[in-house]
C-alpha positions, 0 to 999 in steps of 0.5 A: 531511516526511522520506521515511523517516517516511512508512511510520510515518505510513501504518501506524497507520490501516491496522493499525487496519483490519486489527485490526478485520476479522472472520473472517466478512468475509474473503470480502467483495469489495474495490475490487480486483475480482480480490480478496476480503478474504482474497486481498487480504491474501494479495497484501499478504503476497506482495509485502511481503517483496520491498518490505521487502528492497528497502530493503536494511535488512530480510531481508524474511522473510515472517511465518510464524506466526499467522493471516492477519491477524496475519501481515499486521500483522507484515508491515506492521511490517516494511515500516515498519521497513525504510523508516524508515531514511533510507538506504533511500530513497537510490540504486537498488535492486530488488525481487529482479529484475535491474532497478534502480529509484530506491530512492525510487520503491520506497519510495513503492510500499511506502508506497502499498501500505500506504495504497491496500490499507488503503483497500481493506480499510476499504471492503470491511469497512465501516470509515472510514480517513484518513491525514495530509494530508502523506502523502496529498499525497506519495502523490498526487504519486508515483502521478501520476508513475508511473501510466502505468507502473503501468498498463503493469505491470498494477498499476493499473487504468484511471484513474477520473475524479475531479474536480480539486476532490476530496480528495487521497486520492480523486484518488490512488485514481482514478489507481490505477483505484479508484472513491473512491465504491466500496461493497460 
């Protein structure tokens, strides 16, 4: 599977969840204990532009018009467009700071944001969600490589033990500090 195709695989299930969120669910708790649904959407809107700009193929302008969920839909679309360019995954880039990182690492972070937070939103609003198995394998491998760094940066919580025989998505979620069995 080509890396530049991953964001386009990640987005449709997450977008379906976003489109089904009811206004009354914005205060629901999420697996990210510091965020309710509204705050998690705002978090995604905050980091999305920097992730898009890091592709070097997007101006990363934050969507300004529309309600919160409409803006998130456009932000996810912007991430897909930005990281669907093969050259976006090459070389090094940054998210606006002085530190350069491998572009592929930041591209994987962008795809991971779509999937992990899509799962968070689905769980918080009582929806089912699933992604392409190849995409899940890719993300598990990427998260496994960067989990310690993610914890040091406080992007991930403490690892939640998940059996090695559990589905790939569950094992990846455990690496990010999420309990795959979490329910509101």
